VOPAGU-2260 file (C-alpha; in pm, 1 decimal, decimal comma):
REM VOPAGU-2260
SITE   aa  ch    i         X         Y         Z
SITE  MET   A    0   18231,6   28020,1    7468,2
SITE  THR   A    1   18259,2   28232,8    7780,8
SITE  ALA   A    2   18366,8   28049,9    8095,3
SITE  PRO   A    3   18116,5   28065,7    8378,6
SITE  ALA   A    4   18195,7   28322,7    8644,4
SITE  ALA   A    5   18357,8   28188,1    8957,9
SITE  PRO   A    6   18121,9   28183,1    9254,1
SITE  VAL   A    7   18160,9   28484,5    9479,8
SITE  ARG   A    8   18291,1   28397,6    9824,4
SITE  HIS   A    9   18123,6   28510,2   10143,5
SITE  ALA   A   10   18230,1   28527,2   10507,6
SITE  ALA   A   11   18028,9   28457,5   10819,2
SITE  VAL   A   12   18058,8   28676,9   11127,6
SITE  VAL   A   13   17985,2   28502,4   11456,4
SITE  TYR   A   14   17949,1   28785,9   11706,0
SITE  ASN   A   15   17879,7   28824,8   12075,8
SITE  PRO   A   16   17626,8   29110,4   12105,6
SITE  THR   A   17   17751,2   29200,2   12454,6
SITE  LYS   A   18   18109,3   29251,9   12334,4
SITE  VAL   A   19   18081,6   29443,2   12006,7
SITE  GLU   A   20   17941,5   29773,7   11886,2
SITE  LEU   A   21   17733,0   29616,1   11613,9
SITE  PRO   A   22   17660,5   29915,6   11383,3
SITE  ALA   A   23   18030,4   30012,0   11368,9
SITE  LEU   A   24   18134,3   29650,0   11312,4
SITE  ARG   A   25   17879,8   29604,0   11032,2
SITE  ASP   A   26   18012,9   29916,7   10858,8
SITE  ALA   A   27   18373,8   29800,1   10891,7
SITE  VAL   A   28   18292,6   29453,2   10757,1
SITE  ALA   A   29   18097,5   29601,9   10465,9
SITE  ARG   A   30   18397,9   29814,6   10366,7
SITE  ALA   A   31   18641,6   29525,1   10393,0
SITE  GLU   A   32   18428,1   29276,2   10200,3
SITE  SER   A   33   18362,1   29530,3    9924,7
SITE  GLU   A   34   18732,3   29612,6    9887,4
SITE  ALA   A   35   18812,9   29240,8    9864,4
SITE  GLY   A   36   18535,3   29175,4    9609,6
SITE  TRP   A   37   18345,5   28935,1    9834,8
SITE  ALA   A   38   17969,3   28893,0    9865,6
SITE  LYS   A   39   17786,4   29025,9   10169,5
SITE  SER   A   40   17876,6   28847,4   10490,2
SITE  ARG   A   41   17627,1   28638,1   10685,6
SITE  TRP   A   42   17575,9   28740,5   11048,3
SITE  LEU   A   43   17523,9   28488,1   11330,7
SITE  GLU   A   44   17462,5   28601,4   11687,9
SITE  THR   A   45   17582,7   28400,1   11985,6
SITE  SER   A   46   17366,2   28325,7   12287,3
SITE  ALA   A   47   17405,8   28207,2   12646,1
SITE  GLU   A   48   17292,0   27862,1   12531,6
SITE  ASP   A   49   17536,0   27848,8   12238,1
SITE  PRO   A   50   17837,3   28082,4   12260,1
SITE  GLY   A   51   17946,5   28015,4   11901,8
SITE  THR   A   52   18002,8   27646,3   11827,2
SITE  GLY   A   53   17668,9   27581,5   11660,9
SITE  GLN   A   54   17687,4   27908,3   11469,2
SITE  ALA   A   55   18032,3   27819,3   11333,1
SITE  ARG   A   56   17910,1   27478,0   11217,9
SITE  ALA   A   57   17609,0   27639,9   11052,7
SITE  ALA   A   58   17840,2   27884,3   10873,7
SITE  VAL   A   59   18050,0   27596,3   10738,2
SITE  ALA   A   60   17736,3   27416,5   10618,3
SITE  ASP   A   61   17628,1   27740,1   10448,7
SITE  GLY   A   62   17951,6   27754,0   10249,2
SITE  ALA   A   63   18136,7   28033,2   10429,3
SITE  ALA   A   64   18493,3   28076,4   10302,9
SITE  VAL   A   65   18605,7   28221,3   10637,4
SITE  VAL   A   66   18437,4   28251,2   10977,2
SITE  ILE   A   67   18511,3   28569,8   11169,7
SITE  ALA   A   68   18480,7   28549,4   11549,6
SITE  ALA   A   69   18391,7   28888,5   11697,4
SITE  GLY   A   70   18391,4   28864,1   12074,5
SITE  GLY   A   71   18596,7   28765,1   12374,6
SITE  ASP   A   72   18801,1   28455,2   12447,8
SITE  GLY   A   73   18489,0   28248,1   12513,5
SITE  THR   A   74   18349,7   28330,8   12169,8
SITE  VAL   A   75   18682,0   28250,3   12001,8
SITE  ARG   A   76   18708,2   27916,9   12184,7
SITE  ALA   A   77   18353,6   27817,2   12090,8
SITE  VAL   A   78   18393,9   27914,9   11724,5
SITE  ALA   A   79   18726,7   27730,1   11706,2
SITE  GLU   A   80   18552,6   27420,7   11842,1
SITE  GLY   A   81   18290,5   27449,9   11569,5
SITE  LEU   A   82   18557,7   27486,2   11298,3
SITE  HIS   A   83   18768,6   27191,7   11418,2
SITE  ASP   A   84   18888,8   26992,6   11115,1
SITE  SER   A   85   18647,2   27177,7   10883,7
SITE  GLY   A   86   18913,3   27326,8   10656,8
SITE  VAL   A   87   18746,3   27668,0   10696,8
SITE  PRO   A   88   18975,1   27929,1   10853,6
SITE  LEU   A   89   18900,9   28126,4   11168,5
SITE  ALA   A   90   18960,7   28501,8   11161,7
SITE  LEU   A   91   18959,8   28721,1   11470,6
SITE  ILE   A   92   18806,7   29054,1   11558,9
SITE  PRO   A   93   18925,9   29085,6   11921,8
SITE  ALA   A   94   18658,3   29239,5   12140,5
SITE  GLY   A   95   18716,8   29098,6   12488,4
SITE  THR   A   96   18938,2   29152,3   12789,0
SITE  GLY   A   97   19213,6   28899,1   12730,5
SITE  ASN   A   98   19209,8   28844,6   12352,1
SITE  LEU   A   99   19452,2   28562,9   12426,7
SITE  LEU   A  100   19464,5   28384,1   12091,3
SITE  ALA   A  101   19505,7   28715,5   11907,4
SITE  ARG   A  102   19792,4   28813,6   12137,6
SITE  ASN   A  103   19964,0   28477,5   12094,1
SITE  LEU   A  104   19931,3   28514,5   11716,7
SITE  GLU   A  105   20083,1   28863,2   11758,6
SITE  LEU   A  106   19787,3   29035,7   11593,5
SITE  ASP   A  107   19734,4   29407,9   11643,7
SITE  ILE   A  108   19423,0   29389,9   11861,0
SITE  SER   A  109   19367,5   29766,7   11838,3
SITE  ASP   A  110   19339,0   29766,1   11457,4
SITE  VAL   A  111   18994,3   29636,2   11362,5
SITE  ASP   A  112   19032,4   29738,7   10997,2
SITE  GLY   A  113   19365,8   29556,1   10979,6
SITE  CYS   A  114   19211,4   29243,6   11131,0
SITE  LEU   A  115   18933,6   29257,2   10872,4
SITE  ARG   A  116   19180,2   29300,8   10585,0
SITE  ALA   A  117   19351,9   28987,3   10712,5
SITE  ALA   A  118   19015,8   28806,8   10730,3
SITE  PHE   A  119   18935,1   28875,8   10365,1
SITE  SER   A  120   19282,7   28891,4   10209,0
SITE  GLY   A  121   19524,5   28727,6   10452,6
SITE  ALA   A  122   19708,8   28397,1   10460,5
SITE  ASP   A  123   19602,1   28072,7   10624,0
SITE  ARG   A  124   19809,0   27917,8   10902,3
SITE  ARG   A  125   19760,2   27585,0   11073,6
SITE  ILE   A  126   19786,7   27584,0   11452,8
SITE  ASP   A  127   19732,9   27321,6   11719,7
SITE  LEU   A  128   19399,1   27278,2   11890,2
SITE  GLY   A  129   19373,1   27148,3   12243,6
SITE  MET   A  130   19102,1   26886,9   12293,8
SITE  ILE   A  131   18981,6   26794,2   12640,0
SITE  GLU   A  132   18742,9   26538,9   12787,1
SITE  ILE   A  133   18604,7   26669,5   13117,3
SITE  THR   A  134   18447,8   26444,3   13379,6
SITE  ARG   A  135   18198,0   26619,0   13605,9
SITE  PRO   A  136   18147,3   26528,1   13974,0
SITE  ALA   A  137   17826,0   26337,9   13893,8
SITE  GLY   A  138   18004,5   26134,3   13624,3
SITE  GLU   A  139   17892,5   26317,1   13309,2
SITE  VAL   A  140   18164,2   26345,0   13043,0
SITE  GLU   A  141   18186,4   26616,5   12778,8
SITE  THR   A  142   18446,6   26690,4   12513,0
SITE  ARG   A  143   18552,9   27046,7   12435,6
SITE  ALA   A  144   18825,1   27230,2   12247,7
SITE  PHE   A  145   19052,0   27506,8   12368,3
SITE  VAL   A  146   19303,1   27728,0   12192,0
SITE  VAL   A  147   19502,5   27878,1   12479,1
SITE  MET   A  148   19486,6   27702,6   12814,7
SITE  ALA   A  149   19291,5   27475,3   13047,0
SITE  GLY   A  150   19345,5   27460,4   13418,7
SITE  VAL   A  151   19244,5   27395,7   13777,6
SITE  GLY   A  152   19337,5   27592,3   14087,5
SITE  LEU   A  153   19411,9   27964,2   14105,9
SITE  ASP   A  154   19344,5   28042,5   13739,3
SITE  ALA   A  155   19008,4   27865,9   13754,9
SITE  LYS   A  156   18919,9   28053,2   14075,0
SITE  MET   A  157   19015,1   28375,3   13896,9
SITE  ALA   A  158   18776,2   28288,2   13614,2
SITE  SER   A  159   18489,2   28201,2   13848,9
SITE  GLY   A  160   18554,5   28486,2   14094,4
SITE  THR   A  161   18593,8   28781,3   13858,0
SITE  ASP   A  162   18308,1   29032,1   13837,7
SITE  PRO   A  163   18199,6   29046,2   13468,9
SITE  GLU   A  164   18100,8   29414,5   13492,7
SITE  LEU   A  165   18434,6   29507,7   13652,3
SITE  LYS   A  166   18611,6   29302,8   13384,9
SITE  ARG   A  167   18425,2   29498,1   13117,1
SITE  ARG   A  168   18521,3   29832,1   13271,4
SITE  VAL   A  169   18885,7   29783,2   13372,2
SITE  GLY   A  170   18997,5   29483,9   13164,7
SITE  TRP   A  171   19251,4   29236,7   13300,5
SITE  LEU   A  172   19301,3   29446,7   13617,7
SITE  ALA   A  173   18971,7   29295,4   13735,9
SITE  TYR   A  174   19166,0   28972,7   13797,4
SITE  LEU   A  175   19373,8   29130,1   14074,9
SITE  GLN   A  176   19110,3   29080,8   14343,8
SITE  PRO   A  177   19055,9   28706,5   14278,8
SITE  ILE   A  178   19435,3   28664,4   14247,8
SITE  ALA   A  179   19480,7   28816,2   14593,6
SITE  ARG   A  180   19212,3   28585,4   14734,2
SITE  GLY   A  181   19372,5   28286,3   14565,8
SITE  ILE   A  182   19716,7   28364,1   14705,0
SITE  ARG   A  183   19575,6   28370,0   15058,1
SITE  ASP   A  184   19394,8   28041,6   14994,4
SITE  ARG   A  185   19606,2   27758,5   15134,9
SITE  ASP   A  186   19397,0   27482,4   14975,8
SITE  GLN   A  187   19587,9   27281,8   14717,9
SITE  VAL   A  188   19476,6   27078,6   14421,2
SITE  ARG   A  189   19569,5   26713,1   14476,2
SITE  LEU   A  190   19573,7   26489,3   14173,1
SITE  ARG   A  191   19714,9   26177,1   14012,9
SITE  TYR   A  192   19833,9   26238,0   13659,1
SITE  ARG   A  193   20005,0   26078,2   13361,2
SITE  VAL   A  194   20178,8   26250,4   13068,5
SITE  ASP   A  195   20205,0   26064,3   12737,0
SITE  ASP   A  196   20302,8   25700,6   12810,2
SITE  GLY   A  197   20480,3   25778,7   13135,3
SITE  PRO   A  198   20398,3   25634,3   13477,3
SITE  GLU   A  199   20115,2   25764,1   13691,7
SITE  ARG   A  200   20235,8   26014,8   13950,6
SITE  ALA   A  201   20084,0   26207,8   14240,0
SITE  MET   A  202   20115,9   26582,5   14291,3
SITE  SER   A  203   19984,0   26862,5   14509,0
SITE  ALA   A  204   19982,7   27211,4   14360,0
SITE  HIS   A  205   19816,6   27547,2   14398,3
SITE  THR   A  206   19747,9   27561,7   14025,3
SITE  VAL   A  207   19791,2   27327,0   13727,8
SITE  MET   A  208   19761,0   27461,3   13372,4
SITE  VAL   A  209   19779,2   27280,7   13039,2
SITE  GLY   A  210   19883,3   27533,8   12776,4
SITE  ASN   A  211   19870,2   27549,4   12399,6
SITE  CYS   A  212   19995,3   27912,0   12412,5
SITE  GLY   A  213   20215,3   28090,4   12663,0
SITE  THR   A  214   20094,3   28449,5   12702,4
SITE  LEU   A  215   19823,3   28554,4   12948,7
SITE  PRO   A  216   19634,4   28883,9   13007,6
SITE  GLY   A  217   19861,6   29176,8   13086,9
SITE  ASN   A  218   20117,6   29030,3   12843,2
SITE  VAL   A  219   20231,6   28787,9   13114,8
SITE  LEU   A  220   20453,5   28517,8   12965,0
SITE  LEU   A  221   20364,6   28216,0   13178,3
SITE  LEU   A  222   20488,7   27939,2   12947,5
SITE  PRO   A  223   20805,4   28075,3   12783,4
SITE  GLU   A  224   20868,0   27771,1   12560,7
SITE  ALA   A  225   20510,5   27723,7   12441,4
SITE  GLU   A  226   20454,5   27730,3   12065,0
SITE  ILE   A  227   20111,4   27732,9   11907,9
SITE  ASP   A  228   20205,4   27485,2   11635,5
SITE  ASP   A  229   20462,6   27247,3   11788,3
SITE  GLY   A  230   20226,6   26955,1   11852,6
SITE  VAL   A  231   20277,0   26949,0   12230,2
SITE  PHE   A  232   20130,5   27107,1   12541,1
SITE  ASP   A  233   20338,5   27304,3   12787,6
SITE  ILE   A  234   20218,0   27220,8   13138,5
SITE  VAL   A  235   20296,2   27417,6   13452,3
SITE  ALA   A  236   20227,6   27347,6   13818,9
SITE  LEU   A  237   20254,5   27631,8   14071,7
SITE  ARG   A  238   20360,5   27492,7   14408,4
SITE  PRO   A  239   20441,0   27782,5   14644,7
SITE  GLU   A  240   20499,7   27729,7   15014,4
SITE  GLY   A  241   20402,4   28052,5   15184,6
SITE  PHE   A  242   20482,0   28410,7   15085,8
SITE  ALA   A  243   20843,1   28334,9   14990,3
SITE  GLY   A  244   20722,0   28074,9   14740,8
SITE  TRP   A  245   20494,5   28328,6   14571,9
SITE  VAL   A  246   20785,9   28573,9   14552,0
SITE  GLN   A  247   20988,2   28307,6   14368,3
SITE  ILE   A  248   20700,4   28246,7   14128,2
SITE  TRP   A  249   20636,4   28613,0   14050,7
SITE  THR   A  250   21010,1   28675,8   14006,6
SITE  LYS   A  251   21032,4   28386,7   13763,2
SITE  ILE   A  252   20722,3   28483,8   13566,4
SITE  PHE   A  253   20743,5   28862,6   13561,2
SITE  TRP   A  254   21122,1   28918,1   13566,1
SITE  GLU   A  255   21273,6   28619,3   13389,8
SITE  ASN   A  256   20987,2   28533,0   13154,4
SITE  GLY   A  257   20845,8   28882,8   13113,8
SITE  VAL   A  258   21167,7   29085,8   13088,3
SITE  LEU   A  259   21483,2   28878,1   13042,1
SITE  ARG   A  260   21346,8   28638,1   12781,7
SITE  ARG   A  261   21243,6   28926,6   12557,3
SITE  SER   A  262   21606,6   29014,3   12470,0
SITE  SER   A  263   21903,0   28809,2   12346,8
SITE  VAL   A  264   22122,3   28919,1   12640,2
SITE  GLY   A  265   21844,4   28840,0   12886,2
SITE  ARG   A  266   21794,6   28493,0   12739,1
SITE  LYS   A  267   22162,0   28418,0   12804,4
SITE  LEU   A  268   22118,0   28524,6   13167,2
SITE  VAL   A  269   21810,6   28303,1   13200,3
SITE  GLY   A  270   22022,5   28012,8   13083,4
SITE  ILE   A  271   22244,6   28036,3   13391,7
SITE  THR   A  272   21967,3   28082,8   13650,3
SITE  ARG   A  273   21854,9   27779,9   13844,2
SITE  GLU   A  274   21505,4   27641,3   13832,5
SITE  VAL   A  275   21285,6   27685,8   14139,4
SITE  ARG   A  276   21084,9   27402,4   14291,5
SITE  THR   A  277   20779,8   27627,3   14321,7
SITE  LEU   A  278   20734,5   27606,6   13941,7
SITE  ARG   A  279   20735,5   27274,3   13761,0
SITE  TYR   A  280   20722,9   27262,8   13381,8
SITE  LEU   A  281   20638,9   26959,0   13167,4
SITE  LYS   A  282   20582,6   26894,6   12796,6
SITE  ALA   A  283   20346,3   26632,4   12657,1
SITE  SER   A  284   20104,4   26570,1   12373,4
SITE  ARG   A  285   19861,7   26392,3   12609,5
SITE  VAL   A  286   19782,6   26434,7   12977,5
SITE  THR   A  287   19528,2   26265,9   13204,5
SITE  ALA   A  288   19448,5   26365,4   13561,5
SITE  ARG   A  289   19211,2   26262,6   13838,5
SITE  LEU   A  290   19151,7   26504,0   14125,8
SITE  ASP   A  291   19087,5   26395,2   14482,0
SITE  ARG   A  292   18781,8   26624,8   14490,3
SITE  ALA   A  293   18581,9   26841,8   14251,5
SITE  GLU   A  294   18764,8   27163,4   14160,8
SITE  ASP   A  295   18687,6   27479,4   13963,5
SITE  PHE   A  296   18787,5   27434,5   13600,6
SITE  GLU   A  297   18860,4   27689,1   13327,9
SITE  LEU   A  298   18899,0   27688,3   12950,5
SITE  ASP   A  299   19069,0   27983,3   12783,0
SITE  GLY   A  300   19012,9   28202,3   13087,8
SITE  ASP   A  301   18640,5   28132,3   13124,7
SITE  ASP   A  302   18480,6   27952,5   13417,6
SITE  TYR   A  303   18376,2   27605,5   13306,5
SITE  GLY   A  304   18221,8   27461,3   13620,1
SITE  ASP   A  305   18359,2   27180,4   13835,6
SITE  ALA   A  306   18563,5   26881,1   13724,3
SITE  ILE   A  307   18676,8   26565,6   13901,2
SITE  ALA   A  308   18898,8   26441,1   13615,0
SITE  PHE   A  309   19014,0   26537,1   13266,9
SITE  ARG   A  310   19196,9   26396,8   12967,6
SITE  ALA   A  311   19359,4   26640,2   12721,6
SITE  TRP   A  312   19537,0   26584,0   12392,0
SITE  VAL   A  313   19681,4   26798,0   12114,2
SITE  ASP   A  314   19525,9   26786,0   11769,5
SITE  ALA   A  315   19834,9   26904,7   11582,0
SITE  GLY   A  316   19735,5   27146,3   11306,4
SITE  GLY   A  317   19368,9   27090,9   11388,3
SITE  LEU   A  318   19266,9   27455,9   11339,2
SITE  LEU   A  319   19315,1   27685,4   11041,2
SITE  VAL   A  320   19350,0   28055,9   11125,2
SITE  ARG   A  321   19358,7   28356,2   10894,4
SITE  VAL   A  322   19648,9   28592,9   10964,2
SITE  PRO   A  323   19788,8   28900,7   10787,6
SITE  ALA   A  324   19964,2   28815,4   10462,5
């Protein structure tokens, strides 16, 4: 008696129509799925109302063996949220400006065919997923996921102040103008915070970021000790006092983190440099904060409105990603 044939697997592609060249992407997916012996992929378009979370959940319900996110960081974040604890892996076709998760996974973001081979024939890897409960100024509370970083202050002002058309045309260089405005802005974020089971503390900072990954657009290594699967957040507060403080910060980030830490000799030199008070690093699996006023808030580099408080925690291994074998 002949054994019944195994069911043929299919993928789902959740794509942002403003970020991808759809005919070329459809052709590339068709080649990759055929080579891997998979059935035809299902295609789900994102919208302004739902940037990918609902589509990812629908793909899981439809039996997709892998969900491919084709879009920018906002699409990836939303699809990851929809795949949280589903057991279905997320694969990436980077098509945005930052492509932050892809960079932190060290994927070749210029090789679409390679990314698709990984989607259909790669290996699965568990990574941490950041979960965050955001309290709005009017008291509404919503829970979201993030894969790279959440923050208030300069990075959130960058997200809200960057021209989308300029970002599309020149990439991460579009952030330079809002960065310059933010540096001149003397307003500070004032908050009371608690990490893990520690005491509540007060802090004033120009920027506070809670990171699951360490690399930002332009290959800037902001959080040099961050690991995507270590079960903890790396948190940084930027606290410059005038121009000299910003010089200390940029030296630390671009020279020490961006250059020295990328070689064994440089890492030894970093070990003998002193820390600067303008940058404060913390590690925690949970962090809560209440701001003294509503502030711009960002998730994975996208503007996410105003927040008056937030509570974030790490779901260790909460997301499955498909990477090259």
